DRENBASE-289723 format. One record per residue (C-alpha): x, y, z; residue in one letter. Coordinates in steps of 0.2 Angstrom, whole numbers, plus 2048, in hexadecimal, padded with zeros to 3 digits. Each point is the difference from the previous one (the first is absolute). Last residue first. Example, Ala and Ser with C-alpha at 12.3 -4.5 7.8 and 13.67 -1.06 7.14 Angstrom:
BEGIN
c1:844 c2:7FB c3:824 res:s .
c1:7FA c2:7EF c3:803 res:a .
***
This chain:
BEGIN
c1:1ED c2:A9F c3:869 res:a .
c1:7EE c2:7FC c3:802 res:m .
c1:7FC c2:7FA c3:7EE res:y .
c1:80D c2:7F4 c3:7FB res:r .
c1:807 c2:7FB c3:811 res:g .
c1:7EE c2:7FE c3:808 res:k .
c1:7FB c2:7F6 c3:7F0 res:l .
c1:80E c2:7F4 c3:803 res:d .
c1:7FE c2:7FF c3:813 res:y .
c1:7ED c2:7FC c3:7FF res:v .
c1:802 c2:7F4 c3:7F1 res:m .
c1:80E c2:7F7 c3:809 res:a .
c1:7F5 c2:7FE c3:80F res:m .
c1:7F2 c2:7F9 c3:7F5 res:y .
c1:80C c2:7F3 c3:7F9 res:r .
c1:806 c2:7FB c3:811 res:e .
c1:7EE c2:7FF c3:806 res:r .
c1:7FB c2:7F5 c3:7F1 res:c .
c1:80E c2:7F4 c3:805 res:a .
c1:7F9 c2:7FF c3:811 res:e .
c1:7EF c2:7FD c3:7FA res:e .
c1:804 c2:7F1 c3:7F5 res:k .
c1:7EF c2:7F8 c3:7FF res:g .
c1:801 c2:7FE c3:7EE res:a .
c1:7F2 c2:80C c3:7FD res:e .
c1:809 c2:80C c3:80B res:i .
c1:810 c2:7FE c3:7F5 res:l .
c1:7F6 c2:802 c3:7F0 res:k .
c1:7F8 c2:811 c3:806 res:v .
c1:811 c2:806 c3:806 res:c .
c1:807 c2:7FC c3:7EF res:p .
c1:7F3 c2:80B c3:7F8 res:s .
c1:803 c2:80E c3:80C res:l .
c1:813 c2:801 c3:7FF res:y .
c1:809 c2:801 c3:7F0 res:k .
c1:7F1 c2:7FE c3:7F4 res:q .
c1:7F4 c2:80B c3:809 res:w .
c1:80D c2:80D c3:805 res:i .
c1:805 c2:801 c3:7ED res:e .
c1:7EE c2:802 c3:7FB res:e .
c1:7FE c2:80E c3:80C res:y .
c1:810 c2:809 c3:7F9 res:v .
c1:7F9 c2:7FE c3:7EE res:q .
c1:7EF c2:807 c3:805 res:a .
c1:809 c2:80F c3:808 res:p .
c1:806 c2:806 c3:7EF res:a .
c1:805 c2:812 c3:800 res:e .
c1:803 c2:800 c3:813 res:l .
c1:7F6 c2:80B c3:80C res:r .
c1:7F5 c2:7F1 c3:805 res:g .
c1:80F c2:7F7 c3:806 res:i .
c1:803 c2:80E c3:80C res:r .
c1:7EE c2:7FF c3:807 res:s .
c1:801 c2:7ED c3:802 res:v .
c1:810 c2:801 c3:809 res:i .
c1:7FA c2:80E c3:80B res:t .
c1:7F0 c2:7F6 c3:805 res:p .
c1:80B c2:7F0 c3:803 res:a .
c1:80D c2:807 c3:80C res:i .
c1:7F7 c2:7FF c3:811 res:n .
c1:7F6 c2:7F1 c3:7FB res:y .
c1:80F c2:7F6 c3:7FA res:y .
c1:809 c2:804 c3:811 res:e .
c1:7F1 c2:7FA c3:80A res:e .
c1:7FF c2:7F0 c3:7F5 res:v .
c1:812 c2:7FD c3:804 res:l .
c1:7FE c2:803 c3:813 res:a .
c1:7F0 c2:7F5 c3:800 res:e .
c1:80B c2:7F2 c3:7F8 res:g .
c1:80D c2:802 c3:80D res:e .
c1:7F4 c2:800 c3:80E res:p .
c1:7F7 c2:7F1 c3:7FA res:t .
c1:7EE c2:7FC c3:7FB res:s .
c1:7FF c2:80F c3:7F5 res:l .
c1:80A c2:7F8 c3:7F2 res:l .
c1:7F6 c2:7F0 c3:800 res:y .
c1:7ED c2:802 c3:802 res:q .
c1:7FE c2:813 c3:7FC res:d .
c1:80D c2:801 c3:7F3 res:r .
c1:7FC c2:7EF c3:7F8 res:y .
c1:7EE c2:805 c3:800 res:n .
c1:804 c2:810 c3:7F7 res:r .
c1:80B c2:7F7 c3:7F3 res:l .
c1:7F2 c2:7F3 c3:7FC res:l .
c1:7F3 c2:80E c3:7FF res:e .
c1:80A c2:80A c3:7F5 res:l .
c1:804 c2:7F1 c3:7F4 res:e .
c1:7EE c2:7FA c3:7FF res:y .
c1:7F9 c2:811 c3:7FC res:c .
c1:7F6 c2:80A c3:80D res:n .
c1:807 c2:811 c3:7FA res:d .
c1:7FD c2:7FB c3:7EE res:a .
c1:80E c2:7FD c3:7F4 res:k .
c1:803 c2:80B c3:7F1 res:g .
c1:813 c2:7FD c3:800 res:q .
c1:803 c2:812 c3:806 res:s .
c1:7F4 c2:7FD c3:80E res:e .
c1:809 c2:7F0 c3:805 res:c .
c1:810 c2:80A c3:802 res:v .
c1:7F8 c2:80E c3:809 res:a .
c1:7F8 c2:7F4 c3:80C res:t .
c1:810 c2:7F7 c3:804 res:t .
c1:809 c2:811 c3:802 res:i .
c1:7F2 c2:806 c3:80C res:y .
c1:7FC c2:7F0 c3:809 res:c .
c1:7F5 c2:808 c3:80E res:l .
c1:806 c2:7FE c3:812 res:k .
c1:7EF c2:7FD c3:808 res:r .
c1:804 c2:80C c3:80D res:h .
c1:805 c2:80E c3:7F4 res:f .
c1:7F0 c2:7FC c3:7F6 res:g .
c1:7F6 c2:805 c3:80F res:a .
c1:806 c2:812 c3:7FE res:e .
c1:7FB c2:800 c3:7EE res:i .
c1:7EF c2:7F9 c3:803 res:k .
c1:7FD c2:80B c3:810 res:e .
c1:805 c2:810 c3:7F7 res:y .
c1:7F4 c2:7FE c3:7F2 res:n .
c1:804 c2:7FA c3:7EE res:a .
c1:801 c2:808 c3:7EF res:k .
c1:808 c2:7FA c3:7F0 res:g .
c1:80D c2:808 c3:7F4 res:v .
c1:801 c2:7F6 c3:7F0 res:t .
c1:80A c2:80D c3:7F5 res:t .
c1:7FD c2:807 c3:7EF res:q .
c1:804 c2:812 c3:805 res:f .
c1:7F0 c2:808 c3:7FB res:a .
c1:7F4 c2:7F1 c3:801 res:t .
c1:807 c2:7FA c3:810 res:n .
c1:7FE c2:811 c3:808 res:w .
c1:7EF c2:803 c3:7F9 res:k .
c1:7F9 c2:7EF c3:807 res:e .
c1:809 c2:800 c3:810 res:v .
c1:7FB c2:813 c3:804 res:i .
c1:7EE c2:7FC c3:7FC res:r .
c1:7FF c2:7F1 c3:80B res:d .
c1:809 c2:80A c3:80E res:t .
c1:7F2 c2:80D c3:7FF res:l .
c1:7F2 c2:7F4 c3:7FF res:p .
c1:806 c2:7F7 c3:80F res:e .
c1:804 c2:80F c3:80B res:a .
c1:7F2 c2:80C c3:7FC res:s .
c1:7F3 c2:7F9 c3:80C res:q .
c1:80D c2:802 c3:80E res:g .
c1:809 c2:7F0 c3:808 res:k .
c1:80E c2:80B c3:807 res:q .
c1:80C c2:7F1 c3:7FD res:e .
c1:7FC c2:800 c3:7EE res:l .
c1:808 c2:810 c3:7FC res:i .
c1:810 c2:7FB c3:80A res:a .
c1:800 c2:7EF c3:7F8 res:p .
c1:800 c2:808 c3:7EF res:f .
c1:80D c2:80D c3:803 res:t .
c1:80C c2:7F6 c3:80A res:y .
c1:804 c2:7EE c3:7FA res:v .
c1:7FA c2:800 c3:7EE res:a .
c1:801 c2:813 c3:7FC res:l .
c1:811 c2:802 c3:807 res:i .
c1:806 c2:7F0 c3:7F7 res:m .
c1:7FA c2:806 c3:7F0 res:n .
c1:808 c2:811 c3:802 res:y .
c1:810 c2:7F8 c3:804 res:n .
c1:7FF c2:7F4 c3:7F1 res:i .
c1:7FC c2:810 c3:7F5 res:l .
c1:810 c2:808 c3:807 res:q .
c1:80A c2:7F1 c3:7FB res:e .
c1:7F9 c2:800 c3:7EF res:n .
c1:805 c2:812 c3:7FE res:r .
c1:811 c2:7FD c3:806 res:k .
c1:802 c2:7F2 c3:7F3 res:g .
c1:7F9 c2:80B c3:7F2 res:k .
c1:80B c2:80E c3:803 res:k .
c1:7F9 c2:812 c3:7FE res:p .
c1:7F6 c2:802 c3:810 res:i .
c1:7F4 c2:80E c3:7FD res:r .
c1:7F4 c2:7F5 c3:7F7 res:e .
c1:7FD c2:7F7 c3:811 res:l .
c1:7FB c2:80F c3:80A res:q .
c1:7F4 c2:805 c3:7F2 res:v .
c1:7F8 c2:7EF c3:7FF res:s .
c1:7FE c2:7FF c3:813 res:a .
c1:7F7 c2:811 c3:7FF res:q .
c1:7F4 c2:7F9 c3:7F2 res:e .
c1:7FD c2:7F0 c3:80A res:v .
c1:7FC c2:808 c3:810 res:l .
c1:7F5 c2:80E c3:7F8 res:r .
c1:7F7 c2:7F3 c3:7F6 res:d .
c1:7FC c2:7F6 c3:810 res:a .
c1:7FA c2:80F c3:809 res:l .
c1:7F5 c2:807 c3:7F2 res:k .
c1:7F9 c2:7EE c3:7FD res:d .
c1:7FB c2:7FF c3:812 res:l .
c1:7F7 c2:811 c3:7FF res:w .
c1:7F7 c2:7FB c3:7F0 res:e .
c1:7FA c2:7F0 c3:807 res:e .
c1:7F8 c2:809 c3:80F res:d .
c1:7F5 c2:80A c3:7F4 res:p .
c1:802 c2:812 c3:802 res:t .
c1:7F9 c2:80A c3:80F res:e .
c1:80D c2:7F8 c3:80B res:s .
c1:7FB c2:7FD c3:812 res:k .
c1:804 c2:7EE c3:803 res:l .
c1:80F c2:7FF c3:7F4 res:y .
c1:807 c2:811 c3:806 res:v .
c1:7FF c2:7FA c3:812 res:q .
c1:809 c2:7EF c3:7FC res:e .
c1:80E c2:808 c3:7F6 res:i .
c1:802 c2:80D c3:80F res:a .
c1:801 c2:7F1 c3:80C res:d .
c1:80D c2:7F8 c3:7F6 res:i .
c1:80B c2:810 c3:7FF res:v .
c1:7FE c2:803 c3:813 res:n .
c1:806 c2:7EE c3:803 res:i .
c1:80F c2:803 c3:7F6 res:y .
c1:80E c2:801 c3:80D res:r .
c1:7F7 c2:7F5 c3:80D res:r .
c1:7FF c2:7F2 c3:7F2 res:l .
c1:812 c2:802 c3:7FB res:y .
c1:805 c2:7FE c3:813 res:t .
c1:7F5 c2:7F1 c3:802 res:q .
c1:807 c2:7F8 c3:7F0 res:f .
c1:812 c2:803 c3:806 res:a .
c1:7FC c2:7F9 c3:811 res:e .
c1:7F8 c2:7F0 c3:7F9 res:p .
c1:80E c2:7FE c3:7F3 res:y .
c1:80F c2:800 c3:80A res:l .
c1:803 c2:7EF c3:808 res:s .
c1:7F8 c2:7F6 c3:7F2 res:k .
c1:809 c2:80A c3:7F2 res:k .
c1:7FA c2:80D c3:7F4 res:f .
c1:809 c2:80E c3:808 res:s .
c1:80E c2:801 c3:7F4 res:a .
c1:7F6 c2:7FB c3:7F1 res:l .
c1:7F6 c2:810 c3:800 res:p .
c1:80F c2:80B c3:7FD res:n .
c1:7F7 c2:811 c3:802 res:e .
c1:7EE c2:805 c3:801 res:a .
c1:7FD c2:812 c3:7FB res:e .
c1:7FB c2:7FC c3:7EF res:f .
c1:7F2 c2:7F4 c3:803 res:l .
c1:7F6 c2:806 c3:80F res:m .
c1:805 c2:812 c3:7FA res:d .
c1:7F7 c2:7FE c3:7F0 res:e .
c1:7EF c2:7FB c3:808 res:i .
c1:803 c2:80E c3:80C res:g .
c1:800 c2:80E c3:7F3 res:q .
c1:7EF c2:7FB c3:7FA res:m .
c1:7F9 c2:7FB c3:811 res:a .
c1:806 c2:80F c3:809 res:i .
c1:7F9 c2:80B c3:7F2 res:n .
c1:7EF c2:7F8 c3:800 res:y .
c1:7FF c2:800 c3:813 res:y .
c1:803 c2:813 c3:800 res:e .
c1:7F4 c2:803 c3:7F2 res:g .
c1:7F2 c2:7F6 c3:809 res:y .
c1:804 c2:80A c3:810 res:a .
c1:7FE c2:811 c3:7F7 res:v .
c1:7F0 c2:7FB c3:7F7 res:i .
c1:7F7 c2:7FA c3:810 res:d .
c1:7FE c2:7EE c3:804 res:m .
***
């Protein structure tokens, strides 16, 4: 690679890593089963030249590979900090950070990983580490296949968020019981399937909006006490229909509170 080409790739990569985060808008709007595949492919096509430039510099850099990846990760974190500091109100600033987290998790990281370049895994690992350290978040990474498959498994967003807030593992007893109830009972009827589908369509937005509150743990504790814990007890008692009614009440309650 000649000096001119290297310089062009370097500039495309450094500016592009910012654009991949800051030019994306309203990530939750397209994070739905029917919209996400096309939205992701559009995002990937838009930034594939940036991902290629990152890979070219990584493969041909005269400096150690690790130094190049650190520069990219640091650039992203520093510019995000600048953007967030320009927002005077804490609530709006937290809301924007949540949007950034969402973009990274469901668009930026999967797009980089989709190309399967040698820089993909180490770069996303560095961004995750530096981002979470800088902003005290817990952003993780996943590839497109894993995220898209999650739509078909109908992941328990709210239930998972509640259990995580209580320090429970993803495979804890309560989560596994509720998942089995969803799959074996609710999804066995058209009415139950429609309820789960509605829940799934609104749950990511509800979790995002609860996360913007001053005390989300209190909200999750309320959901646990009012809905999920009673559901667990009803399932254990073999009262599946009573659990369905409680589950439906939770969906409509949360929809009214956080989607209005």
